[in-house]
C-alpha positions in Angstrom: 46.0 33.9 -62.6 44.5 30.6 -63.6 41.1 32.2 -64.1 42.5 34.8 -66.4 44.4 32.1 -68.4 41.2 30.1 -68.7 39.2 33.2 -69.8 41.8 34.0 -72.4 41.8 30.5 -73.8 38.0 30.4 -73.9 38.0 33.7 -75.8 40.6 32.3 -78.2 38.5 29.2 -78.9 35.3 31.3 -79.3 37.1 33.6 -81.7 38.5 30.7 -83.7 35.0 29.2 -83.9 33.5 32.5 -85.2 36.1 33.1 -88.0 36.3 29.6 -89.4 33.7 27.9 -91.5 32.5 24.5 -90.4 29.6 22.1 -90.4 26.4 23.6 -89.0 24.8 22.0 -86.0 21.6 20.2 -87.0 20.1 20.5 -83.6 21.1 20.7 -80.0 20.1 18.0 -77.6 18.6 19.7 -74.6 17.5 16.6 -72.7 20.8 15.6 -71.2 22.0 19.0 -69.9 18.4 19.8 -68.6 18.1 16.6 -66.6 21.6 16.8 -65.2 21.0 20.4 -64.1 17.7 19.3 -62.6 19.5 16.5 -60.8 22.0 18.8 -59.3 19.3 21.3 -58.3 17.2 18.5 -56.7 20.2 17.2 -54.7 20.9 20.7 -53.3 17.3 21.2 -52.4 16.6 17.8 -50.8 19.9 17.0 -49.0 18.9 18.6 -45.7 15.2 17.6 -45.4 15.5 14.1 -46.9 19.0 13.1 -46.1 21.8 11.7 -48.1 20.3 8.3 -49.0 17.1 9.6 -50.5 18.6 12.7 -52.2 21.5 10.8 -53.7 19.3 8.1 -55.1 16.7 10.5 -56.4 19.4 12.7 -58.0 20.9 9.7 -59.8 17.5 8.6 -61.2 16.8 12.2 -62.4 20.1 12.3 -64.1 19.4 9.0 -65.8 16.3 10.5 -67.4 18.7 12.6 -69.5 19.0 9.8 -72.2 16.4 7.7 -73.9 18.8 4.8 -73.8 18.5 4.3 -70.1 18.1 0.6 -69.0 16.2 1.0 -65.8 17.1 -2.3 -64.2 20.8 -1.6 -64.4 20.2 2.1 -63.5 18.5 1.2 -60.3 21.2 -1.3 -59.3 23.9 1.3 -60.0 21.9 3.9 -58.2 21.6 1.7 -55.1 25.4 0.9 -55.2 26.2 4.6 -55.6 24.0 5.5 -52.7 25.5 2.9 -50.4 29.0 4.0 -51.4 28.1 7.6 -50.6 26.5 6.7 -47.4 29.6 4.9 -46.2 32.1 7.3 -47.7 30.9 10.8 -46.5 29.8 10.3 -42.9 32.1 7.4 -41.9 35.3 7.4 -44.0 35.5 11.2 -44.3 33.8 12.1 -41.0 31.4 14.6 -42.5 28.4 15.4 -40.4 25.7 14.4 -43.0 22.3 13.2 -42.1 21.6 9.9 -43.8 17.9 9.6 -43.6 14.9 12.0 -43.6 14.4 14.1 -40.5 10.9 12.7 -39.8 12.3 9.1 -39.7 15.1 9.9 -37.3 13.2 12.0 -34.7 
């Protein structure tokens, strides 16, 4: 029921956008959505072989490439904090059986 309601609202918004005149888009910024999508894809591909620590940090850095305004010093600090938080939250606080480090380091 919720899906049908969401579909109907999306169709209504699309129809309203087609029949009303408005300002034209000058250009579409592809960089942000591209790097966020690549970040999600890289996380899904690397979580099993590389573990949570490496894949979460790499995913955060790839997503940070989505804007030219990235300040790398702050980005790396936030990425480390996010990775430490995820490493404590998922396996320990939530009890999820996630591998933290790459397989070749733990064997």
